mmCIF file of the N, C-alpha and C atoms, coordinates in Angstrom:
data_MODEL
# 
_entry.id   MODEL 
# 
loop_
_atom_site.group_PDB 
_atom_site.id 
_atom_site.type_symbol 
_atom_site.label_atom_id 
_atom_site.label_alt_id 
_atom_site.label_comp_id 
_atom_site.label_asym_id 
_atom_site.label_entity_id 
_atom_site.label_seq_id 
_atom_site.pdbx_PDB_ins_code 
_atom_site.Cartn_x 
_atom_site.Cartn_y 
_atom_site.Cartn_z 
_atom_site.occupancy 
_atom_site.B_iso_or_equiv 
_atom_site.pdbx_formal_charge 
_atom_site.auth_seq_id 
_atom_site.auth_comp_id 
_atom_site.auth_asym_id 
_atom_site.auth_atom_id 
_atom_site.pdbx_PDB_model_num 
ATOM 1   N N  . UNK A 1 1  ? 1.280   -7.263 -11.626 1.00 0.00 ? 1  UNK A N  1 
ATOM 2   C CA . UNK A 1 1  ? 0.372   -6.551 -10.741 1.00 0.00 ? 1  UNK A CA 1 
ATOM 3   C C  . UNK A 1 1  ? 0.734   -6.837 -9.285  1.00 0.00 ? 1  UNK A C  1 
ATOM 4   N N  . UNK A 1 2  ? 0.494   -5.824 -8.454  1.00 0.00 ? 2  UNK A N  1 
ATOM 5   C CA . UNK A 1 2  ? 0.700   -5.961 -7.009  1.00 0.00 ? 2  UNK A CA 1 
ATOM 6   C C  . UNK A 1 2  ? -0.613  -5.586 -6.320  1.00 0.00 ? 2  UNK A C  1 
ATOM 7   N N  . UNK A 1 3  ? -0.710  -5.870 -5.057  1.00 0.00 ? 3  UNK A N  1 
ATOM 8   C CA . UNK A 1 3  ? -1.902  -5.528 -4.280  1.00 0.00 ? 3  UNK A CA 1 
ATOM 9   C C  . UNK A 1 3  ? -1.549  -4.424 -3.292  1.00 0.00 ? 3  UNK A C  1 
ATOM 10  N N  . UNK A 1 4  ? -2.319  -3.347 -3.354  1.00 0.00 ? 4  UNK A N  1 
ATOM 11  C CA . UNK A 1 4  ? -2.151  -2.241 -2.404  1.00 0.00 ? 4  UNK A CA 1 
ATOM 12  C C  . UNK A 1 4  ? -2.463  -2.779 -1.001  1.00 0.00 ? 4  UNK A C  1 
ATOM 13  N N  . UNK A 1 5  ? -1.514  -2.695 -0.046  1.00 0.00 ? 5  UNK A N  1 
ATOM 14  C CA . UNK A 1 5  ? -1.750  -3.268 1.282   1.00 0.00 ? 5  UNK A CA 1 
ATOM 15  C C  . UNK A 1 5  ? -2.783  -2.509 2.118   1.00 0.00 ? 5  UNK A C  1 
ATOM 16  N N  . UNK A 1 6  ? -3.182  -1.339 1.669   1.00 0.00 ? 6  UNK A N  1 
ATOM 17  C CA . UNK A 1 6  ? -4.149  -0.542 2.429   1.00 0.00 ? 6  UNK A CA 1 
ATOM 18  C C  . UNK A 1 6  ? -5.578  -0.835 1.985   1.00 0.00 ? 6  UNK A C  1 
ATOM 19  N N  . UNK A 1 7  ? -5.829  -0.809 0.676   1.00 0.00 ? 7  UNK A N  1 
ATOM 20  C CA . UNK A 1 7  ? -7.209  -0.974 0.184   1.00 0.00 ? 7  UNK A CA 1 
ATOM 21  C C  . UNK A 1 7  ? -7.428  -2.269 -0.596  1.00 0.00 ? 7  UNK A C  1 
ATOM 22  N N  . UNK A 1 8  ? -6.360  -3.034 -0.811  1.00 0.00 ? 8  UNK A N  1 
ATOM 23  C CA . UNK A 1 8  ? -6.415  -4.328 -1.495  1.00 0.00 ? 8  UNK A CA 1 
ATOM 24  C C  . UNK A 1 8  ? -6.716  -4.221 -2.997  1.00 0.00 ? 8  UNK A C  1 
ATOM 25  N N  . UNK A 1 9  ? -6.614  -3.025 -3.576  1.00 0.00 ? 9  UNK A N  1 
ATOM 26  C CA . UNK A 1 9  ? -6.813  -2.882 -5.025  1.00 0.00 ? 9  UNK A CA 1 
ATOM 27  C C  . UNK A 1 9  ? -5.563  -3.358 -5.753  1.00 0.00 ? 9  UNK A C  1 
ATOM 28  N N  . UNK A 1 10 ? -5.735  -3.825 -6.991  1.00 0.00 ? 10 UNK A N  1 
ATOM 29  C CA . UNK A 1 10 ? -4.596  -4.225 -7.798  1.00 0.00 ? 10 UNK A CA 1 
ATOM 30  C C  . UNK A 1 10 ? -3.901  -2.980 -8.333  1.00 0.00 ? 10 UNK A C  1 
ATOM 31  N N  . UNK A 1 11 ? -2.568  -3.020 -8.349  1.00 0.00 ? 11 UNK A N  1 
ATOM 32  C CA . UNK A 1 11 ? -1.757  -1.877 -8.760  1.00 0.00 ? 11 UNK A CA 1 
ATOM 33  C C  . UNK A 1 11 ? -0.760  -2.335 -9.821  1.00 0.00 ? 11 UNK A C  1 
ATOM 34  N N  . UNK A 1 12 ? -0.637  -1.555 -10.897 1.00 0.00 ? 12 UNK A N  1 
ATOM 35  C CA . UNK A 1 12 ? 0.339   -1.830 -11.942 1.00 0.00 ? 12 UNK A CA 1 
ATOM 36  C C  . UNK A 1 12 ? 1.726   -1.522 -11.381 1.00 0.00 ? 12 UNK A C  1 
ATOM 37  N N  . UNK A 1 13 ? 2.568   -2.534 -11.243 1.00 0.00 ? 13 UNK A N  1 
ATOM 38  C CA . UNK A 1 13 ? 3.888   -2.351 -10.643 1.00 0.00 ? 13 UNK A CA 1 
ATOM 39  C C  . UNK A 1 13 ? 4.798   -1.480 -11.511 1.00 0.00 ? 13 UNK A C  1 
ATOM 40  N N  . UNK A 1 14 ? 4.529   -1.379 -12.795 1.00 0.00 ? 14 UNK A N  1 
ATOM 41  C CA . UNK A 1 14 ? 5.357   -0.564 -13.675 1.00 0.00 ? 14 UNK A CA 1 
ATOM 42  C C  . UNK A 1 14 ? 5.012   0.917  -13.565 1.00 0.00 ? 14 UNK A C  1 
ATOM 43  N N  . UNK A 1 15 ? 3.779   1.225  -13.156 1.00 0.00 ? 15 UNK A N  1 
ATOM 44  C CA . UNK A 1 15 ? 3.338   2.618  -13.077 1.00 0.00 ? 15 UNK A CA 1 
ATOM 45  C C  . UNK A 1 15 ? 2.312   2.776  -11.951 1.00 0.00 ? 15 UNK A C  1 
ATOM 46  N N  . UNK A 1 16 ? 2.749   2.655  -10.684 1.00 0.00 ? 16 UNK A N  1 
ATOM 47  C CA . UNK A 1 16 ? 1.805   2.766  -9.567  1.00 0.00 ? 16 UNK A CA 1 
ATOM 48  C C  . UNK A 1 16 ? 1.363   4.218  -9.347  1.00 0.00 ? 16 UNK A C  1 
ATOM 49  N N  . UNK A 1 17 ? 0.067   4.474  -9.431  1.00 0.00 ? 17 UNK A N  1 
ATOM 50  C CA . UNK A 1 17 ? -0.451  5.846  -9.278  1.00 0.00 ? 17 UNK A CA 1 
ATOM 51  C C  . UNK A 1 17 ? -0.096  6.453  -7.922  1.00 0.00 ? 17 UNK A C  1 
ATOM 52  N N  . UNK A 1 18 ? -0.026  5.637  -6.881  1.00 0.00 ? 18 UNK A N  1 
ATOM 53  C CA . UNK A 1 18 ? 0.273   6.133  -5.545  1.00 0.00 ? 18 UNK A CA 1 
ATOM 54  C C  . UNK A 1 18 ? 1.741   6.012  -5.164  1.00 0.00 ? 18 UNK A C  1 
ATOM 55  N N  . UNK A 1 19 ? 2.563   5.583  -6.089  1.00 0.00 ? 19 UNK A N  1 
ATOM 56  C CA . UNK A 1 19 ? 3.979   5.443  -5.809  1.00 0.00 ? 19 UNK A CA 1 
ATOM 57  C C  . UNK A 1 19 ? 4.299   4.164  -5.051  1.00 0.00 ? 19 UNK A C  1 
ATOM 58  N N  . UNK A 1 20 ? 5.511   4.131  -4.532  1.00 0.00 ? 20 UNK A N  1 
ATOM 59  C CA . UNK A 1 20 ? 5.973   2.954  -3.793  1.00 0.00 ? 20 UNK A CA 1 
ATOM 60  C C  . UNK A 1 20 ? 6.528   3.379  -2.452  1.00 0.00 ? 20 UNK A C  1 
ATOM 61  N N  . UNK A 1 21 ? 6.680   2.413  -1.584  1.00 0.00 ? 21 UNK A N  1 
ATOM 62  C CA . UNK A 1 21 ? 7.298   2.649  -0.274  1.00 0.00 ? 21 UNK A CA 1 
ATOM 63  C C  . UNK A 1 21 ? 7.979   1.358  0.139   1.00 0.00 ? 21 UNK A C  1 
ATOM 64  N N  . UNK A 1 22 ? 9.222   1.475  0.602   1.00 0.00 ? 22 UNK A N  1 
ATOM 65  C CA . UNK A 1 22 ? 9.955   0.292  1.034   1.00 0.00 ? 22 UNK A CA 1 
ATOM 66  C C  . UNK A 1 22 ? 9.902   0.204  2.552   1.00 0.00 ? 22 UNK A C  1 
ATOM 67  N N  . UNK A 1 23 ? 9.535   -0.967 3.031   1.00 0.00 ? 23 UNK A N  1 
ATOM 68  C CA . UNK A 1 23 ? 9.434   -1.183 4.480   1.00 0.00 ? 23 UNK A CA 1 
ATOM 69  C C  . UNK A 1 23 ? 10.004  -2.559 4.791   1.00 0.00 ? 23 UNK A C  1 
ATOM 70  N N  . UNK A 1 24 ? 10.968  -2.622 5.682   1.00 0.00 ? 24 UNK A N  1 
ATOM 71  C CA . UNK A 1 24 ? 11.634  -3.863 6.067   1.00 0.00 ? 24 UNK A CA 1 
ATOM 72  C C  . UNK A 1 24 ? 12.145  -4.649 4.866   1.00 0.00 ? 24 UNK A C  1 
ATOM 73  N N  . UNK A 1 25 ? 12.685  -3.930 3.884   1.00 0.00 ? 25 UNK A N  1 
ATOM 74  C CA . UNK A 1 25 ? 13.283  -4.570 2.720   1.00 0.00 ? 25 UNK A CA 1 
ATOM 75  C C  . UNK A 1 25 ? 12.308  -5.019 1.651   1.00 0.00 ? 25 UNK A C  1 
ATOM 76  N N  . UNK A 1 26 ? 11.032  -4.704 1.813   1.00 0.00 ? 26 UNK A N  1 
ATOM 77  C CA . UNK A 1 26 ? 10.009  -5.072 0.836   1.00 0.00 ? 26 UNK A CA 1 
ATOM 78  C C  . UNK A 1 26 ? 9.439   -3.802 0.217   1.00 0.00 ? 26 UNK A C  1 
ATOM 79  N N  . UNK A 1 27 ? 9.273   -3.793 -1.107  1.00 0.00 ? 27 UNK A N  1 
ATOM 80  C CA . UNK A 1 27 ? 8.671   -2.646 -1.782  1.00 0.00 ? 27 UNK A CA 1 
ATOM 81  C C  . UNK A 1 27 ? 7.175   -2.876 -1.911  1.00 0.00 ? 27 UNK A C  1 
ATOM 82  N N  . UNK A 1 28 ? 6.393   -1.905 -1.460  1.00 0.00 ? 28 UNK A N  1 
ATOM 83  C CA . UNK A 1 28 ? 4.925   -1.957 -1.551  1.00 0.00 ? 28 UNK A CA 1 
ATOM 84  C C  . UNK A 1 28 ? 4.469   -0.938 -2.586  1.00 0.00 ? 28 UNK A C  1 
ATOM 85  N N  . UNK A 1 29 ? 3.385   -1.273 -3.290  1.00 0.00 ? 29 UNK A N  1 
ATOM 86  C CA . UNK A 1 29 ? 2.856   -0.445 -4.374  1.00 0.00 ? 29 UNK A CA 1 
ATOM 87  C C  . UNK A 1 29 ? 1.466   0.037  -3.993  1.00 0.00 ? 29 UNK A C  1 
ATOM 88  N N  . UNK A 1 30 ? 1.152   1.299  -4.372  1.00 0.00 ? 30 UNK A N  1 
ATOM 89  C CA . UNK A 1 30 ? -0.105  1.906  -3.926  1.00 0.00 ? 30 UNK A CA 1 
ATOM 90  C C  . UNK A 1 30 ? -0.920  2.459  -5.087  1.00 0.00 ? 30 UNK A C  1 
ATOM 91  N N  . UNK A 1 31 ? -2.238  2.384  -4.942  1.00 0.00 ? 31 UNK A N  1 
ATOM 92  C CA . UNK A 1 31 ? -3.145  2.871  -5.984  1.00 0.00 ? 31 UNK A CA 1 
ATOM 93  C C  . UNK A 1 31 ? -3.274  4.385  -5.935  1.00 0.00 ? 31 UNK A C  1 
ATOM 94  N N  . UNK A 1 32 ? -3.042  4.984  -4.763  1.00 0.00 ? 32 UNK A N  1 
ATOM 95  C CA . UNK A 1 32 ? -3.171  6.437  -4.595  1.00 0.00 ? 32 UNK A CA 1 
ATOM 96  C C  . UNK A 1 32 ? -2.233  6.906  -3.487  1.00 0.00 ? 32 UNK A C  1 
ATOM 97  N N  . UNK A 1 33 ? -1.888  8.184  -3.510  1.00 0.00 ? 33 UNK A N  1 
ATOM 98  C CA . UNK A 1 33 ? -0.983  8.738  -2.492  1.00 0.00 ? 33 UNK A CA 1 
ATOM 99  C C  . UNK A 1 33 ? -1.594  8.645  -1.098  1.00 0.00 ? 33 UNK A C  1 
ATOM 100 N N  . UNK A 1 34 ? -2.917  8.721  -0.986  1.00 0.00 ? 34 UNK A N  1 
ATOM 101 C CA . UNK A 1 34 ? -3.563  8.599  0.321   1.00 0.00 ? 34 UNK A CA 1 
ATOM 102 C C  . UNK A 1 34 ? -3.273  7.248  0.961   1.00 0.00 ? 34 UNK A C  1 
ATOM 103 N N  . UNK A 1 35 ? -3.313  6.203  0.168   1.00 0.00 ? 35 UNK A N  1 
ATOM 104 C CA . UNK A 1 35 ? -2.992  4.867  0.686   1.00 0.00 ? 35 UNK A CA 1 
ATOM 105 C C  . UNK A 1 35 ? -1.520  4.792  1.080   1.00 0.00 ? 35 UNK A C  1 
ATOM 106 N N  . UNK A 1 36 ? -0.665  5.386  0.277   1.00 0.00 ? 36 UNK A N  1 
ATOM 107 C CA . UNK A 1 36 ? 0.770   5.388  0.565   1.00 0.00 ? 36 UNK A CA 1 
ATOM 108 C C  . UNK A 1 36 ? 1.029   6.082  1.902   1.00 0.00 ? 36 UNK A C  1 
ATOM 109 N N  . UNK A 1 37 ? 0.438   7.241  2.107   1.00 0.00 ? 37 UNK A N  1 
ATOM 110 C CA . UNK A 1 37 ? 0.646   7.988  3.357   1.00 0.00 ? 37 UNK A CA 1 
ATOM 111 C C  . UNK A 1 37 ? 0.081   7.228  4.560   1.00 0.00 ? 37 UNK A C  1 
ATOM 112 N N  . UNK A 1 38 ? -1.089  6.632  4.389   1.00 0.00 ? 38 UNK A N  1 
ATOM 113 C CA . UNK A 1 38 ? -1.694  5.859  5.482   1.00 0.00 ? 38 UNK A CA 1 
ATOM 114 C C  . UNK A 1 38 ? -0.786  4.697  5.870   1.00 0.00 ? 38 UNK A C  1 
ATOM 115 N N  . UNK A 1 39 ? -0.228  4.023  4.875   1.00 0.00 ? 39 UNK A N  1 
ATOM 116 C CA . UNK A 1 39 ? 0.669   2.904  5.141   1.00 0.00 ? 39 UNK A CA 1 
ATOM 117 C C  . UNK A 1 39 ? 1.928   3.361  5.860   1.00 0.00 ? 39 UNK A C  1 
ATOM 118 N N  . UNK A 1 40 ? 2.490   4.494  5.433   1.00 0.00 ? 40 UNK A N  1 
ATOM 119 C CA . UNK A 1 40 ? 3.722   5.002  6.061   1.00 0.00 ? 40 UNK A CA 1 
ATOM 120 C C  . UNK A 1 40 ? 3.498   5.342  7.526   1.00 0.00 ? 40 UNK A C  1 
ATOM 121 N N  . UNK A 1 41 ? 2.290   5.779  7.877   1.00 0.00 ? 41 UNK A N  1 
ATOM 122 C CA . UNK A 1 41 ? 1.989   6.126  9.272   1.00 0.00 ? 41 UNK A CA 1 
ATOM 123 C C  . UNK A 1 41 ? 1.872   4.878  10.159  1.00 0.00 ? 41 UNK A C  1 
ATOM 124 N N  . UNK A 1 42 ? 1.270   3.796  9.613   1.00 0.00 ? 42 UNK A N  1 
ATOM 125 C CA . UNK A 1 42 ? 1.019   2.600  10.421  1.00 0.00 ? 42 UNK A CA 1 
ATOM 126 C C  . UNK A 1 42 ? 1.206   1.323  9.598   1.00 0.00 ? 42 UNK A C  1 
ATOM 127 N N  . UNK A 1 43 ? 2.418   1.054  9.145   1.00 0.00 ? 43 UNK A N  1 
ATOM 128 C CA . UNK A 1 43 ? 2.606   -0.113 8.275   1.00 0.00 ? 43 UNK A CA 1 
ATOM 129 C C  . UNK A 1 43 ? 2.217   -1.435 8.927   1.00 0.00 ? 43 UNK A C  1 
ATOM 130 N N  . UNK A 1 44 ? 2.550   -1.617 10.173  1.00 0.00 ? 44 UNK A N  1 
ATOM 131 C CA . UNK A 1 44 ? 2.247   -2.898 10.832  1.00 0.00 ? 44 UNK A CA 1 
ATOM 132 C C  . UNK A 1 44 ? 0.743   -3.129 10.956  1.00 0.00 ? 44 UNK A C  1 
ATOM 133 N N  . UNK A 1 45 ? -0.021  -2.070 11.152  1.00 0.00 ? 45 UNK A N  1 
ATOM 134 C CA . UNK A 1 45 ? -1.471  -2.216 11.273  1.00 0.00 ? 45 UNK A CA 1 
ATOM 135 C C  . UNK A 1 45 ? -2.077  -2.723 9.962   1.00 0.00 ? 45 UNK A C  1 
ATOM 136 N N  . UNK A 1 46 ? -1.560  -2.252 8.825   1.00 0.00 ? 46 UNK A N  1 
ATOM 137 C CA . UNK A 1 46 ? -2.090  -2.705 7.525   1.00 0.00 ? 46 UNK A CA 1 
ATOM 138 C C  . UNK A 1 46 ? -1.560  -4.081 7.156   1.00 0.00 ? 46 UNK A C  1 
ATOM 139 N N  . UNK A 1 47 ? -0.311  -4.357 7.489   1.00 0.00 ? 47 UNK A N  1 
ATOM 140 C CA . UNK A 1 47 ? 0.245   -5.671 7.153   1.00 0.00 ? 47 UNK A CA 1 
ATOM 141 C C  . UNK A 1 47 ? -0.381  -6.780 7.993   1.00 0.00 ? 47 UNK A C  1 
ATOM 142 N N  . UNK A 1 48 ? -0.751  -6.470 9.206   1.00 0.00 ? 48 UNK A N  1 
ATOM 143 C CA . UNK A 1 48 ? -1.356  -7.487 10.074  1.00 0.00 ? 48 UNK A CA 1 
ATOM 144 C C  . UNK A 1 48 ? -2.845  -7.672 9.784   1.00 0.00 ? 48 UNK A C  1 
ATOM 145 N N  . UNK A 1 49 ? -3.430  -6.733 9.040   1.00 0.00 ? 49 UNK A N  1 
ATOM 146 C CA . UNK A 1 49 ? -4.864  -6.815 8.753   1.00 0.00 ? 49 UNK A CA 1 
ATOM 147 C C  . UNK A 1 49 ? -5.711  -6.110 9.797   1.00 0.00 ? 49 UNK A C  1 
ATOM 148 N N  . UNK A 1 50 ? -5.043  -5.544 10.818  1.00 0.00 ? 50 UNK A N  1 
ATOM 149 C CA . UNK A 1 50 ? -5.771  -4.805 11.858  1.00 0.00 ? 50 UNK A CA 1 
ATOM 150 C C  . UNK A 1 50 ? -6.544  -3.642 11.245  1.00 0.00 ? 50 UNK A C  1 
ATOM 151 N N  . UNK A 1 51 ? -5.924  -2.984 10.256  1.00 0.00 ? 51 UNK A N  1 
ATOM 152 C CA . UNK A 1 51 ? -6.560  -1.860 9.569   1.00 0.00 ? 51 UNK A CA 1 
ATOM 153 C C  . UNK A 1 51 ? -6.672  -2.177 8.088   1.00 0.00 ? 51 UNK A C  1 
ATOM 154 N N  . UNK A 1 52 ? -7.744  -1.688 7.475   1.00 0.00 ? 52 UNK A N  1 
ATOM 155 C CA . UNK A 1 52 ? -7.919  -1.819 6.033   1.00 0.00 ? 52 UNK A CA 1 
ATOM 156 C C  . UNK A 1 52 ? -8.966  -0.801 5.594   1.00 0.00 ? 52 UNK A C  1 
ATOM 157 N N  . UNK A 1 53 ? -8.694  -0.164 4.482   1.00 0.00 ? 53 UNK A N  1 
ATOM 158 C CA . UNK A 1 53 ? -9.651  0.771  3.919   1.00 0.00 ? 53 UNK A CA 1 
ATOM 159 C C  . UNK A 1 53 ? -10.393 0.053  2.805   1.00 0.00 ? 53 UNK A C  1 
ATOM 160 N N  . UNK A 1 54 ? -11.712 0.091  2.852   1.00 0.00 ? 54 UNK A N  1 
ATOM 161 C CA . UNK A 1 54 ? -12.520 -0.555 1.813   1.00 0.00 ? 54 UNK A CA 1 
ATOM 162 C C  . UNK A 1 54 ? -12.909 0.464  0.765   1.00 0.00 ? 54 UNK A C  1 
ATOM 163 N N  . UNK A 1 55 ? -12.635 0.147  -0.482  1.00 0.00 ? 55 UNK A N  1 
ATOM 164 C CA . UNK A 1 55 ? -12.953 1.046  -1.594  1.00 0.00 ? 55 UNK A CA 1 
ATOM 165 C C  . UNK A 1 55 ? -14.242 0.636  -2.260  1.00 0.00 ? 55 UNK A C  1 
# 
């Protein structure tokens, strides 16, 4: 399991519903495409904790 960096939900790494995105050599896993797109727009904001979506 991985943690979605946008909403902090657990994501099955074998079958992530929101797909994956590689940033700075690290693969991130997403629960939904909306989280994936949000992360792609502002990855540093989500990685730093400045932004987070609560589910």
